[in-house]
Backbone bond lengths (Angstrom), bond angles and torsions (degrees), N, CA, C in turn:
res aa  C-N    CA-C-N  psi(-1)  N-CA   C-N-CA  omega(-1)  CA-C   N-CA-C  phi
1 X - - - 1.515 - - 1.565 108.90 -
2 X 1.324 116.60 133.26 1.515 118.19 -178.28 1.457 111.45 -59.98
3 X 1.382 113.67 148.73 1.523 116.42 -178.06 1.422 115.31 -54.67
4 X 1.416 117.26 -40.81 1.492 121.36 -174.92 1.539 108.56 -59.57
5 X 1.358 115.52 -47.20 1.462 119.46 -178.39 1.444 113.13 -64.51
6 X 1.400 114.72 -44.47 1.438 119.54 178.79 1.518 109.92 -56.91
7 X 1.451 115.07 -47.13 1.493 112.91 -179.09 1.534 113.19 -60.82
8 X 1.318 115.53 -40.95 1.532 118.38 175.13 1.454 115.03 -53.39
9 X 1.375 114.34 -50.39 1.418 120.49 178.32 1.516 112.97 -58.44
10 X 1.311 117.66 -49.58 1.478 122.32 176.54 1.567 112.21 -59.03
11 X 1.323 116.32 -33.68 1.419 118.99 179.81 1.578 109.81 -70.42
12 X 1.400 111.51 -44.46 1.452 114.07 -179.47 1.513 112.48 -64.86
13 X 1.341 114.40 -41.74 1.512 119.20 179.75 1.544 109.96 -65.89
14 X 1.311 119.93 -39.36 1.453 118.26 177.99 1.481 114.91 -68.33
15 X 1.345 115.06 -41.83 1.486 117.60 173.72 1.488 113.17 -63.52
16 X 1.262 124.38 -32.85 1.440 124.07 178.52 1.566 107.07 -60.95
17 X 1.395 115.16 -41.56 1.438 115.66 179.95 1.452 114.03 -75.90
18 X 1.406 119.02 -19.68 1.496 122.13 -178.39 1.601 110.67 -88.81
19 X 1.325 115.17 -15.21 1.564 115.79 -171.85 1.474 104.85 -61.03
20 X 1.323 114.81 133.72 1.473 116.42 -178.48 1.513 112.16 -72.04
21 X 1.382 111.91 142.76 1.446 118.99 176.97 1.469 113.41 -68.20
22 X 1.307 120.09 146.53 1.475 122.79 177.39 1.478 110.94 -140.21
23 X 1.240 117.79 154.63 1.508 122.13 -176.06 1.583 103.42 -72.94
24 X 1.340 110.26 149.98 1.476 120.36 175.52 1.582 107.33 -54.86
25 X 1.410 114.80 128.68 1.423 120.12 177.85 1.406 113.27 90.41
26 X 1.328 121.12 -12.56 1.553 121.16 -175.08 1.545 103.22 -66.65
27 X 1.374 116.89 141.61 1.500 124.11 -175.33 1.533 106.71 -73.31
28 X 1.379 113.23 144.68 1.406 123.97 173.69 1.519 109.79 -92.82
29 X 1.317 118.19 164.12 1.481 118.54 171.57 1.533 111.32 -58.75
30 X 1.259 114.50 127.54 1.489 119.00 -178.68 1.486 112.05 -69.31
31 X 1.381 116.51 131.71 1.472 124.59 174.48 1.460 114.73 -112.74
32 X 1.317 113.43 -0.33 1.513 118.47 177.65 1.454 115.55 -144.38
33 X 1.337 120.31 150.62 1.441 117.36 175.44 1.422 118.31 -68.29
34 X 1.257 118.32 177.11 1.486 121.69 -179.64 1.507 104.88 -72.82
35 X 1.299 125.71 -32.28 1.444 123.91 -179.83 1.517 111.21 -70.75
36 X 1.391 113.02 -38.63 1.452 117.61 176.43 1.580 112.95 -59.90
37 X 1.298 114.06 -46.42 1.407 125.76 178.72 1.566 112.69 -56.32
38 X 1.397 109.39 -45.80 1.386 112.27 176.96 1.540 120.06 -65.75
39 X 1.333 110.55 -33.88 1.445 118.38 174.64 1.505 111.38 -71.69
40 X 1.327 118.50 -34.38 1.433 119.95 172.70 1.533 116.08 -65.43
41 X 1.408 114.08 -30.29 1.441 120.52 179.23 1.577 106.46 -71.99
42 X 1.358 118.24 -38.21 1.409 126.18 -178.90 1.544 105.96 -64.13
43 X 1.283 118.55 -40.05 1.475 122.31 176.09 1.462 112.41 -56.95
44 X 1.399 115.90 -59.13 1.489 122.23 179.81 1.465 113.52 -59.38
45 X 1.339 117.86 -24.51 1.448 120.84 -177.23 1.606 107.68 -79.71
46 X 1.233 116.52 -2.25 1.469 121.61 175.00 1.499 117.66 92.64
47 X 1.405 116.42 8.32 1.416 123.14 173.91 1.442 112.29 -93.66
48 X 1.282 115.75 70.56 1.537 121.76 -171.22 1.503 115.83 -63.38
49 X 1.286 109.51 -48.79 1.538 114.50 -177.30 1.520 106.82 -62.74
50 X 1.242 123.41 -43.51 1.511 125.65 179.70 1.544 107.42 -61.82
51 X 1.347 114.58 -49.59 1.446 116.00 -179.56 1.529 112.54 -55.32
52 X 1.378 116.84 -46.46 1.386 124.01 -179.31 1.545 109.44 -51.86
53 X 1.334 119.33 -49.69 1.416 126.32 178.32 1.523 113.67 -57.11
54 X 1.361 111.07 -43.32 1.559 116.60 -178.50 1.559 106.59 -67.72
55 X 1.296 121.51 -40.86 1.385 123.22 -178.49 1.598 108.63 -64.53
56 X 1.357 116.97 -41.27 1.333 117.46 179.53 1.441 116.06 -69.13
57 X 1.315 120.40 -31.60 1.397 128.82 170.76 1.615 110.74 -56.21
58 X 1.392 110.54 -51.03 1.363 118.06 -176.80 1.610 111.68 -61.72
59 X 1.413 110.19 -41.61 1.441 114.23 178.47 1.541 113.56 -61.80
60 X 1.313 114.46 -40.69 1.499 119.26 175.68 1.508 115.92 -57.57
61 X 1.387 113.87 -35.54 1.437 122.94 -173.11 1.615 104.33 -72.46
62 X 1.260 121.97 -36.79 1.476 126.48 179.32 1.495 110.55 -128.34
63 X 1.394 118.25 97.99 1.360 123.91 -176.94 1.567 115.00 -74.61
64 X 1.392 117.13 -1.48 1.361 117.46 173.35 1.533 115.47 -107.90
65 X 1.320 121.62 0.10 1.409 125.28 -177.16 1.537 108.87 -95.20
66 X 1.384 111.37 125.36 1.578 117.87 -178.50 1.533 109.89 -85.05
67 X 1.285 124.62 -15.63 1.399 126.77 -165.73 1.538 111.16 -65.33
68 X 1.362 112.79 -46.77 1.467 115.79 -175.32 1.579 109.65 -71.42
69 X 1.308 117.99 -28.33 1.466 119.55 177.97 1.547 112.74 -69.21
70 X 1.466 112.01 -35.30 1.497 117.90 179.78 1.556 104.30 -63.02
71 X 1.358 114.81 -51.29 1.481 117.94 -172.35 1.598 111.79 -70.31
72 X 1.338 117.45 -29.98 1.368 121.29 171.03 1.529 114.58 -54.20
73 X 1.387 110.41 -49.29 1.412 118.53 177.00 1.550 108.43 -63.82
74 X 1.355 119.04 -42.75 1.436 120.12 174.92 1.557 116.03 -55.60
75 X 1.342 113.06 -36.86 1.508 116.90 179.93 1.462 110.67 -64.96
76 X 1.409 119.91 -34.88 1.463 118.20 178.66 1.518 111.28 -79.66
77 X 1.255 118.46 -28.50 1.486 120.47 170.61 1.513 113.50 -61.53
78 X 1.344 115.08 -49.36 1.519 118.85 172.68 1.468 114.12 -58.09
79 X 1.291 113.53 -42.71 1.496 120.65 176.96 1.503 110.20 -56.21
80 X 1.310 116.54 -52.00 1.432 121.65 177.96 1.560 113.62 -60.10
81 X 1.328 118.25 -34.79 1.481 121.13 173.90 1.466 109.12 -63.91
82 X 1.375 118.49 -42.29 1.504 120.73 -179.34 1.519 108.88 -60.84
83 X 1.347 114.49 -42.69 1.416 118.08 -177.50 1.479 118.53 -81.20
84 X 1.391 113.35 -3.83 1.484 126.49 -177.45 1.544 108.05 54.36
85 X 1.346 115.69 46.70 1.399 122.84 178.68 1.608 110.25 -123.45
86 X 1.271 114.29 99.59 1.501 117.51 -175.75 1.556 116.92 -59.55
87 X 1.366 115.86 -31.11 1.438 118.68 -176.71 1.536 106.99 -106.80
88 X 1.372 120.51 27.72 1.419 119.09 170.41 1.552 114.09 -66.08
89 X 1.279 111.52 126.98 1.518 120.44 -179.05 1.518 112.75 43.50
90 X 1.266 113.19 49.07 1.532 118.15 -177.73 1.510 109.51 -63.53
91 X 1.417 118.21 -50.62 1.370 117.88 -174.21 1.565 111.96 -63.00
92 X 1.311 113.21 -37.28 1.486 118.00 -177.70 1.578 110.70 -63.04
93 X 1.366 112.70 -45.87 1.347 119.17 178.96 1.565 116.35 -59.05
94 X 1.428 112.11 -43.35 1.459 119.50 177.14 1.486 111.31 -61.29
95 X 1.430 115.75 -40.73 1.440 120.06 -179.27 1.498 113.62 -65.90
96 X 1.390 117.76 -43.61 1.327 123.89 177.62 1.525 116.91 -55.89
97 X 1.419 110.90 -44.51 1.447 121.25 177.90 1.473 114.96 -66.73
98 X 1.330 114.34 -41.50 1.530 118.25 175.14 1.524 111.40 -58.34
99 X 1.405 112.13 -45.30 1.432 117.15 -179.12 1.564 110.93 -64.26
100 X 1.321 113.90 -45.35 1.386 114.90 173.94 1.530 121.77 -54.82
101 X 1.312 108.72 -40.32 1.476 118.99 176.51 1.603 109.89 -60.95
102 X 1.392 111.52 -43.01 1.462 114.41 -178.99 1.525 111.59 -67.01
103 X 1.371 115.70 -36.51 1.452 118.59 -177.51 1.483 108.59 -66.88
104 X 1.357 114.84 -44.47 1.530 120.25 -174.95 1.509 110.52 -65.90
105 X 1.281 115.37 -37.35 1.476 118.46 173.03 1.498 114.92 -57.88
106 X 1.355 112.55 -45.48 1.441 122.63 -171.56 1.616 102.21 -68.76
107 X 1.307 119.82 -35.64 1.444 123.36 -173.44 1.555 108.43 -88.43
108 X 1.359 118.00 -7.34 1.489 120.70 -176.99 1.543 112.01 59.77
109 X 1.332 114.24 31.94 1.419 123.92 -175.49 1.500 108.96 -92.35
110 X 1.320 123.19 93.29 1.538 123.60 -170.77 1.498 108.45 -73.07
111 X 1.333 121.74 -29.48 1.503 121.07 -179.65 1.603 106.95 -62.36
112 X 1.221 114.70 -57.59 1.548 117.75 -175.64 1.505 110.23 -71.20
113 X 1.265 120.97 -30.89 1.478 120.95 174.33 1.605 108.27 -64.33
114 X 1.367 119.50 -42.95 1.375 120.89 179.83 1.585 112.66 -66.16
115 X 1.387 113.36 -37.50 1.384 116.63 178.16 1.480 115.03 -66.81
116 X 1.297 117.77 -42.11 1.461 124.50 171.98 1.559 111.95 -54.84
117 X 1.211 112.16 -46.53 1.445 117.68 -179.11 1.593 112.52 -64.90
118 X 1.263 111.36 -33.63 1.546 117.34 176.76 1.440 110.30 -64.60
119 X 1.364 115.16 -48.93 1.456 117.54 -180.00 1.539 110.27 -59.93
120 X 1.349 116.01 -43.22 1.433 118.68 -172.63 1.487 108.53 -69.76
121 X 1.335 119.31 -34.20 1.484 122.43 177.95 1.597 105.80 -62.26
122 X 1.294 116.83 -38.69 1.452 117.75 179.56 1.618 108.93 -64.76
123 X 1.298 117.00 -38.67 1.469 118.41 -178.45 1.557 108.98 -71.30
124 X 1.308 116.16 -38.67 1.441 113.40 -178.51 1.451 115.84 -72.15
125 X 1.364 115.26 -30.46 1.479 118.22 172.47 1.462 112.14 -66.09
126 X 1.371 118.25 -41.76 1.461 124.02 -179.76 1.461 108.15 -59.31
127 X 1.379 121.33 -35.18 1.442 119.23 -171.22 1.589 113.51 -102.44
128 X 1.314 110.19 14.67 1.523 117.68 169.35 1.499 114.24 89.59
129 X 1.346 118.99 14.81 1.479 120.92 176.03 1.391 112.08 -102.52
130 X 1.360 114.75 84.47 1.451 125.58 -171.00 1.549 107.67 -66.56
131 X 1.312 119.73 -47.50 1.441 119.91 179.65 1.512 112.97 -63.89
132 X 1.307 116.86 -42.10 1.462 114.66 176.68 1.518 115.06 -66.22
133 X 1.382 114.27 -34.47 1.486 113.82 176.63 1.503 111.37 -70.08
134 X 1.299 118.11 -32.62 1.514 121.72 176.14 1.513 111.83 -60.58
135 X 1.361 114.14 -48.62 1.455 120.47 -178.33 1.519 111.07 -62.73
136 X 1.359 116.88 -39.99 1.467 119.01 -178.73 1.562 110.14 -70.96
137 X 1.318 115.38 -36.23 1.474 121.95 179.79 1.535 107.58 -63.63
138 X 1.398 116.24 -38.35 1.457 117.52 -178.75 1.547 106.98 -67.89
139 X 1.377 118.84 -44.93 1.354 123.58 -179.98 1.583 113.19 -56.77
140 X 1.394 113.07 -43.13 1.442 119.18 175.63 1.498 111.16 -57.16
141 X 1.360 114.61 -48.41 1.568 116.53 -178.33 1.508 107.13 -58.94
142 X 1.282 117.63 -48.91 1.388 119.52 -173.56 1.535 114.56 -62.06
143 X 1.331 113.63 -38.63 1.498 119.72 178.35 1.543 111.62 -66.95
144 X 1.329 115.51 -41.62 1.523 117.12 174.37 1.453 113.56 -61.57
145 X 1.372 117.83 -42.65 1.328 122.14 -176.85 1.590 112.78 -64.52
146 X 1.341 114.96 -37.52 1.471 119.46 175.00 1.565 106.22 -65.63
147 X 1.304 118.16 -47.04 1.493 119.96 -176.94 1.491 106.11 -58.57
148 X 1.333 122.44 -43.69 1.498 121.76 -175.53 1.537 108.14 -67.49
149 X 1.324 117.81 -34.56 1.461 120.02 177.60 1.627 108.50 -56.83
150 X 1.300 113.83 -34.41 1.458 114.97 -175.22 1.491 112.17 -91.90
151 X 1.352 115.82 -25.82 1.505 122.52 -176.54 1.520 111.08 -145.35
152 X 1.321 112.51 91.27 1.610 116.45 -175.73 1.467 108.81 -67.86
153 X 1.352 125.15 -4.52 1.478 125.79 -179.48 1.448 111.04 -86.20
154 X 1.366 119.50 -6.85 1.469 119.71 -174.07 1.505 112.76 -75.36
155 X 1.386 112.96 80.68 1.513 116.82 -178.72 1.521 109.45 -64.88
156 X 1.328 120.11 -26.77 1.461 122.41 -179.09 1.500 113.37 -62.63
157 X 1.392 114.95 -24.19 1.496 117.33 -179.94 1.455 111.71 -63.68
158 X 1.381 115.29 -27.64 1.475 118.46 -176.10 1.462 115.12 -71.55
159 X 1.351 120.03 -12.97 1.416 122.53 173.07 1.459 109.01 -61.36
160 X 1.309 119.53 -55.44 1.439 122.83 178.67 1.507 113.79 -61.24
161 X 1.396 116.60 -40.61 1.450 119.37 -179.33 1.405 112.66 -69.70
162 X 1.335 114.43 -33.52 1.580 120.80 176.24 1.528 110.00 -64.18
163 X 1.352 117.15 -44.00 1.467 120.81 -178.07 1.522 105.35 -70.16
164 X 1.269 123.77 -36.73 1.425 127.33 178.95 1.519 110.36 -55.73
165 X 1.388 114.18 -57.53 1.414 121.06 -173.24 1.603 110.48 -68.60
166 X 1.341 112.93 -39.39 1.460 115.73 -174.49 1.493 109.34 -69.77
167 X 1.428 113.41 -43.73 1.483 117.75 -173.77 1.501 106.89 -70.31
168 X 1.332 124.88 -39.77 1.450 121.40 -179.59 1.558 111.00 -61.57
169 X 1.337 113.17 -42.44 1.533 119.27 -177.41 1.553 111.73 -66.32
170 X 1.318 117.51 -25.27 1.463 116.75 -176.73 1.536 114.30 -102.02
171 X 1.331 121.16 -4.92 1.509 121.39 175.43 1.499 109.21 -65.11
172 X 1.381 111.32 169.66 1.454 115.31 178.28 1.549 116.04 -71.72
173 X 1.229 116.91 172.91 1.531 120.87 -177.20 1.459 109.14 -58.88
174 X 1.399 120.96 -50.16 1.389 122.10 -175.14 1.446 114.77 -64.23
175 X 1.446 117.27 -35.07 1.427 117.78 176.61 1.568 110.51 -74.65
176 X 1.322 118.60 -27.93 1.511 116.55 174.58 1.490 113.26 -68.44
177 X 1.342 113.85 -33.52 1.477 115.93 175.91 1.495 112.51 -69.64
178 X 1.317 119.08 -37.34 1.452 122.93 173.27 1.496 111.90 -65.23
179 X 1.298 115.75 -37.16 1.494 120.89 -179.49 1.572 108.09 -64.53
180 X 1.292 117.27 -40.84 1.433 117.26 -176.93 1.556 108.50 -67.88
181 X 1.332 115.38 -40.22 1.520 118.60 -177.46 1.542 111.18 -56.75
182 X 1.321 113.93 -36.20 1.493 116.89 -175.92 1.529 113.60 -94.82
183 X 1.421 115.12 5.04 1.417 114.91 176.47 1.439 116.37 94.04
184 X 1.295 123.10 14.23 1.438 123.29 179.09 1.413 120.28 -89.95
185 X 1.476 112.57 -10.99 1.498 117.24 -177.48 1.436 113.52 77.26
186 X 1.344 121.26 -169.16 1.397 128.13 -177.29 1.416 117.39 -113.04
187 X 1.381 121.15 -9.87 1.432 125.05 172.32 1.484 108.62 83.77
188 X 1.313 119.80 172.48 1.448 131.30 179.81 1.497 109.80 -146.87
189 X 1.268 120.99 103.85 1.476 124.52 -177.20 1.514 112.22 -61.58
190 X 1.364 117.73 -41.34 1.398 123.34 -176.58 1.523 107.20 -67.09
191 X 1.360 115.70 -48.53 1.473 115.74 179.88 1.572 113.45 -64.45
192 X 1.312 111.75 -35.75 1.533 118.84 179.96 1.602 106.26 -63.87
193 X 1.209 118.90 -44.48 1.452 120.41 -177.21 1.598 110.14 -70.85
194 X 1.269 114.29 -33.77 1.441 120.08 175.98 1.633 110.69 -58.94
195 X 1.279 112.09 -48.85 1.452 122.84 179.38 1.547 109.26 -60.12
196 X 1.398 120.04 -49.25 1.388 123.52 -178.82 1.434 108.45 -62.77
197 X 1.301 126.02 -43.91 1.488 125.27 176.44 1.460 113.46 -59.44
198 X 1.299 117.04 -37.16 1.498 124.12 177.79 1.537 109.09 -58.65
199 X 1.350 114.37 -53.87 1.466 119.96 -174.03 1.511 105.83 -68.20
200 X 1.184 123.45 -39.00 1.521 127.56 178.63 1.482 111.67 -59.61
201 X 1.266 113.63 -36.40 1.489 120.05 176.68 1.543 116.30 -82.47
202 X 1.319 118.09 -50.18 1.326 120.77 -172.84 1.502 118.47 -122.74
203 X 1.352 116.96 10.85 1.416 120.32 179.05 1.559 115.46 -66.12
204 X 1.348 114.41 171.15 1.410 124.16 178.58 1.452 112.12 -101.21
205 X 1.410 113.58 -102.07 1.487 118.47 178.70 1.557 109.57 -71.62
206 X 1.264 121.21 -21.76 1.494 121.94 179.44 1.472 116.55 -90.49
207 X 1.320 118.64 -3.80 1.426 121.82 -173.44 1.541 115.07 -51.58
208 X 1.355 115.00 -52.64 1.513 118.92 -178.12 1.524 111.23 -61.07
209 X 1.380 116.51 -49.61 1.416 119.70 179.54 1.387 113.15 -58.89
210 X 1.309 119.50 -43.75 1.426 124.37 177.47 1.476 114.09 -59.44
211 X 1.349 116.31 -40.79 1.483 121.62 172.84 1.491 110.49 -58.18
212 X 1.267 116.54 -47.13 1.483 121.68 -178.54 1.545 111.78 -61.02
213 X 1.276 115.00 -48.82 1.451 122.19 176.13 1.559 111.37 -58.94
214 X 1.311 116.55 -41.21 1.394 121.79 -176.34 1.528 108.30 -64.41
215 X 1.323 117.79 -47.17 1.453 122.89 176.21 1.586 110.17 -51.06
216 X 1.298 115.37 -51.28 1.483 112.50 -178.90 1.614 114.19 -66.57
217 X 1.359 115.50 -32.70 1.406 117.89 176.80 1.451 113.88 -71.40
218 X 1.298 118.30 -33.40 1.617 120.32 178.75 1.537 105.93 -71.66
219 X 1.333 119.72 -38.17 1.460 118.61 179.65 1.544 110.29 -67.54
220 X 1.429 116.15 -35.57 1.434 117.41 179.38 1.583 108.22 -66.85
221 X 1.327 118.08 -39.88 1.385 122.82 179.48 1.487 113.75 -64.54
222 X 1.417 114.50 -31.33 1.390 116.36 -177.97 1.568 111.17 -69.53
223 X 1.330 115.01 -25.46 1.556 118.54 177.57 1.421 109.64 -75.08
224 X 1.301 121.14 -17.80 1.465 124.49 -177.69 1.553 114.28 -96.63
225 X 1.269 114.66 -18.71 1.498 125.46 -174.16 1.546 110.02 -119.54
226 X 1.247 114.11 93.15 1.522 114.75 179.03 1.495 112.72 -67.33
227 X 1.340 115.13 -39.22 1.493 118.90 -179.45 1.517 111.95 -65.65
228 X 1.326 117.51 -36.50 1.440 120.12 -174.03 1.572 110.43 -102.21
229 X 1.261 118.25 8.89 1.483 121.70 -169.53 1.570 107.89 -60.04
230 X 1.331 120.52 -46.54 1.400 122.21 -171.12 1.551 107.48 -61.55
231 X 1.393 114.66 -46.42 1.477 118.38 -174.64 1.474 110.93 -65.72
232 X 1.469 114.12 -43.28 1.455 112.78 177.22 1.443 115.83 -63.05
233 X 1.296 119.99 -39.07 1.447 123.92 179.84 1.550 110.05 -67.42
234 X 1.219 122.87 -41.19 1.431 125.57 170.29 1.489 111.93 -55.85
235 X 1.327 120.35 -44.79 1.428 119.17 179.69 1.445 111.17 -64.72
236 X 1.378 119.37 -42.04 1.409 124.13 -178.12 1.522 109.37 -64.87
237 X 1.266 116.94 -41.15 1.479 119.69 174.31 1.418 116.58 -58.91
238 X 1.376 113.07 -38.09 1.471 122.50 -179.31 1.588 108.75 -61.14
239 X 1.279 113.96 -50.15 1.481 120.29 -179.61 1.515 109.60 -65.49
240 X 1.349 118.62 -41.04 1.472 119.93 -179.01 1.500 112.59 -64.04
241 X 1.422 112.45 -36.12 1.511 117.11 179.75 1.511 109.12 -64.08
242 X 1.339 118.13 -35.61 1.460 119.80 -179.25 1.471 109.54 -69.34
243 X 1.346 119.56 -39.72 1.471 120.68 179.99 1.587 108.19 -64.91
244 X 1.297 113.94 -44.57 1.575 117.07 -176.55 1.508 108.48 -65.75
245 X 1.269 120.51 -37.29 1.472 121.18 -178.45 1.509 111.16 -69.00
246 X 1.370 115.17 -39.64 1.451 116.31 -177.12 1.625 111.69 -78.93
247 X 1.320 110.46 -31.08 1.533 114.62 179.70 1.525 110.84 -129.18
248 X 1.301 116.72 75.25 1.459 119.92 -175.41 1.512 113.07 -69.38
249 X 1.316 119.87 -10.97 1.495 118.10 -174.92 1.532 111.12 -103.73
250 X 1.322 115.61 -0.73 1.451 121.12 179.14 1.563 108.83 -75.26
251 X 1.331 117.13 108.81 1.423 117.73 -176.85 1.541 114.99 -66.16
252 X 1.336 119.33 -24.90 1.517 120.41 179.74 1.605 104.40 -69.06
253 X 1.346 119.85 -49.15 1.402 120.23 178.89 1.463 112.59 -58.74
254 X 1.301 120.53 -42.10 1.373 123.40 -176.93 1.446 113.47 -71.75
255 X 1.315 121.64 -33.76 1.441 127.59 178.09 1.510 107.18 -68.95
């Protein structure tokens, strides 16, 4: 494993152990305004078009803030998932994420910069740009690691790190070889799942999305582990039932 990736993994693992314990339900440091959180809840409730407009309004109110742009792009991504259209609003999503990255860079906000890169990596992978996706995934990893070095209570950071480690661990052999060549490392599925579970349980802005990602990861693991299949499927169904109960009108969760 390249030294840079090894160092990042060690940093993330160490910070996980150093993160201060907190009582269930104790508030985390706020990273979004009340208006941003309300719009995010609208998104997860399944009202994607309304949420996109709310995020656009918030972005217009503060031309320096990248957060609303990131979630506006996310609203269109979720909307496309609901419509089962992979290319839905592709150009709009790309433009929003590019602008979010520019704003986050200008503000030197490593959390939102990493988050925007994570979304863009997803888009690039979806459209067949493996190298672009890999570069953005590495930038996401580095951004969250820097954020954690400054604030070890950033549980939301571990959604991106969890996806990073789980995804790298589960890609094919050729892709893993390519990932090592460009400094991504090989990933760690167990560590990745641990991070996802943590954010699904104690995350802030990322809790719902982490729960959904965890459901899909658990179901994928169930197909790989015949002995543990029943336990993994039960865990996935438990998380899914929680999402469906909280957001009964979200067509993605219901489907």
